[in-house]
C-alpha positions in Angstrom: -3.3 -25.4 7.8 -6.7 -24.0 8.9 -5.1 -22.2 11.8 -2.6 -20.5 9.4 -5.4 -19.5 7.1 -7.5 -18.1 10.0 -4.4 -16.2 11.3 -3.7 -14.8 7.8 -7.4 -13.8 7.4 -7.4 -12.0 10.8 -4.2 -10.0 10.1 -5.4 -9.2 6.5 -8.7 -7.7 7.9 -6.8 -6.1 10.8 -4.4 -4.4 8.3 -7.2 -3.2 6.0 -9.1 -1.6 9.0 -6.0 0.2 10.2 -5.0 1.3 6.7 -8.4 2.7 6.0 -8.4 4.8 9.2 -4.8 6.0 8.9 -5.2 6.9 5.2 -7.3 9.9 6.4 -4.4 11.1 8.6 -1.4 10.9 6.2 1.1 12.7 8.6 0.3 10.4 11.5 0.3 7.5 9.1 3.8 8.5 7.8 5.1 8.9 11.3 3.8 5.6 12.6 5.1 3.9 9.4 8.5 5.5 9.7 8.8 4.3 13.3 7.9 0.8 12.2 10.4 0.7 9.3 13.2 2.2 11.4 12.5 -0.3 14.1 12.8 -3.1 11.6 16.2 -1.9 10.4 17.3 -1.2 14.0 16.4 -4.7 15.0 18.2 -6.2 12.0 21.2 -4.1 12.8 21.3 -5.2 16.4 20.7 -8.8 15.6 23.5 -8.7 13.0 25.9 -7.3 15.6 24.9 -9.7 18.3 22.0 -11.8 19.3 20.6 -9.6 22.1 17.0 -9.1 23.3 17.0 -5.4 22.3 17.5 -6.2 18.6 14.9 -8.9 18.6 12.4 -6.7 20.3 12.9 -3.8 17.9 12.6 -6.2 14.9 9.4 -7.8 16.4 7.7 -4.4 17.1 8.9 -2.9 13.8 7.4 -5.8 11.8 4.2 -5.7 13.9 3.8 -2.0 13.3 4.5 -2.1 9.6 2.4 -5.2 9.0 -0.5 -3.7 11.0 -0.5 -0.5 9.0 -0.1 -2.1 5.7 3.3 -0.6 5.1 5.5 -3.7 5.4 4.5 -4.8 1.9 4.1 -1.3 0.6 7.5 -0.1 1.7 9.3 -2.9 0.0 7.3 -2.9 -3.3 6.7 0.9 -3.6 2.9 1.1 -3.7 0.6 4.1 -3.3 -1.0 2.9 0.0 -2.8 6.1 0.9 -4.9 6.2 -2.2 -5.8 2.5 -2.1 -6.8 2.9 1.5 -9.0 5.9 0.8 -10.7 4.2 -2.1 -11.0 0.9 -0.2 -9.3 -0.8 -3.0 -7.1 -3.9 -3.0 -3.4 -3.3 -2.8 -1.5 -4.0 -6.1 0.0 -7.2 -4.5 -3.5 -8.4 -3.8 -4.9 -7.9 -7.3 -4.9 -10.7 -9.8 -3.3 -10.3 -13.2 -6.7 -10.3 -14.8 -7.8 -7.3 -12.6 -4.7 -5.4 -13.5 -5.2 -6.0 -17.3 -8.8 -4.9 -17.0 -7.8 -1.7 -15.2 -5.2 -1.0 -17.9 -7.7 -1.5 -20.7 -10.1 0.9 -18.9 -7.4 3.5 -18.6 -6.4 3.2 -22.2 -10.1 3.7 -23.2 -10.3 6.8 -21.0 -7.1 8.2 -22.7 -8.6 7.7 -26.1 -11.8 9.4 -25.1 -9.9 12.3 -23.7 -7.9 12.7 -26.9 -11.1 12.6 -29.0 -12.7 15.3 -26.7 -9.6 17.4 -27.0 -9.7 17.2 -30.8 -13.4 18.0 -30.8 -12.8 21.1 -28.7 -9.9 22.3 -30.9 -12.1 21.8 -34.1 -15.0 23.8 -32.6 -12.6 26.6 -31.5 -11.4 26.9 -35.1 -15.0 27.2 -36.4 -15.8 30.0 -34.0 
């Protein structure tokens, strides 16, 4: 079990490092990610047709590319990976429920503050 945890930790850090670097180059990031995702589907297609080495190879490299760039999970759950990489934030799937509720409460407070500021501005315009 320790070996699996070490392997998981290694790939988690590896993915974070690549995601941070590629998030500054969105066009290259999108191209690399699209190659990985298409390779996954190509591999699955070929394996489904027949168990040949070409399909297995495409599937392996597609999974490797998309896992390495953080797009494997992102593609299938629809997350905004570029912004989280730029901000060095956790991905949504890595956050705890408590963290998500805390962020939601902060955003709701910000919305209330913005509404109050807007009302204050409108009142002051009427006075002038």
